[in-house]
Phi, psi and omega in degrees: 000144177287137178258134181244135165253118187258122189243101184261126175267099187302336178262006177295148185057036185055035176103004178298324182307303174306311180296337182277341184302323179290322179299313187293316180298315179300315181292313176298323181292317178300321177286346178073028172287139178268112186219154167243141182240140182216140178269131174285152184235354184192167173307141175072001182291326177303317181300311179302305176300329179292305176314309185294322179296319177294326174293333185270003172086021166302140176287320185220124182250127192243126176266124181248105179164211180252202183298325179300312181293325181289324176296318174293320182290323173304316176294330175290322176289333176278325168304318184288327180295322184294323181273324182247355178087352179210160185203177180272164175283166183237135171242161174224136161244127193269116179227007186267189185279315178258324181049041187286320183296310184304311180308311190288341176252017175073035179250131180295161179281315184301125188296323177296315178294327183287323183292310173315317182297316177303321181284334178288328170074016175301130180245137174237116178289114185247153174278164178236147170260167172207131177249138175239130184136179178062232179279358182236060182297341176255005160106147171229133176288156167216153180253327183256306175178169186247119179250130181239121174103227183305313186293328179293322179289328174303319182290325179295316184290322189285328184287347172276002181274117190278307194266000184233138193230161172080194182312316189303318182300321188285323179301313176296327182284325175304316176299313181291326183283342169306324184257355178271311196230097178244317180286117180283145177285146167275116189233165174247127180246121178248115183216120172048064178064017178238152183225126174226150175237128182197155171284112182249120174296315192200142169231119175257126181245100200252132164264324173264220191236325192230153164234169172060025175078001186177356182267106184284074188289339181221067196302326179256014177307144181221112187287007182240004183281345179083013181222147173273132171266126186241123178249122181240130176253120173285171181296128178225170179292169176299306186301327178291330175298315175304318174297333183281330186311297181313320184294318175301318177298324181267344186074031182251012189295334173311333185278356181264140186299331187279349189255132176237131185240138186222158167241145186200155166261346181203144175206151169236151183230126177236125176290117168276315173229139184087196181223168191237097173281148186203143176236161172227121185049030189086353177268129185301125173262318174192147181265346178205065181275166173246334180214134174225142177245136185233122178232152169253135176252111182288139166062062195249314188229140178272128177247133174292113189227170172281345183218144171267001184259164174285145185291000000 
């Protein structure tokens, strides 16, 4: 029988993780799944628990939380793969603020549907990214995306909000960030044997499709296609940022002249003037970095998903 390790971040979603445990147990018991459940106790604990679960031979390790919890579990499973040459499959039950990682890999937000997805056990092989630089000179894996510049600061501000969740928290944070982070750094971007220099308000490097609970940074993104989707926004006025936000919500930003879209397997971003705030799956990589390198590792992790097909 398939063995599940359920890793719950009890503080995810401002305590929703802990409050959801009775419902999750009831659903999994009704579905007849064989599982063990553990709570995380500190930052990076989910990565440690996932690494141990993979080493102990669990078939599926499930992140119960938001994007940060899913990111830690992914890192633990990738560390297991690097050290042992094999790892467990990964599942997600969404109780976080944005749940963008889950959205990008075809995991439903609803807990009941999420548990049913675990029971059905459909597996989809997805790519994983890795970012080097800032607080992680030896690299940190990501499943959804890396945000550099404006969208990183939006994430930092949204994380400070105690009573607001989901897309609304990111919209409020975006408005606040317009006044906090206006002067775009001058950067050099090197990608797959190409080099460009420009003042960039934001660089979103996507394996998935969405950030901030609803901003479609890569509306056609596919975490199984072996490519990173890169969205670059050049420096614009404050009023123009307000005008671009609806396009990112609809996924129509490619039609705007200030937006440049690329695909690559590897890129590096160097700040020639200014600094680079950055996050990976919502987790801080640096608040004022100078250089970041991002690579894609194709076909790394089996994800329990509603679909085994490409979107």
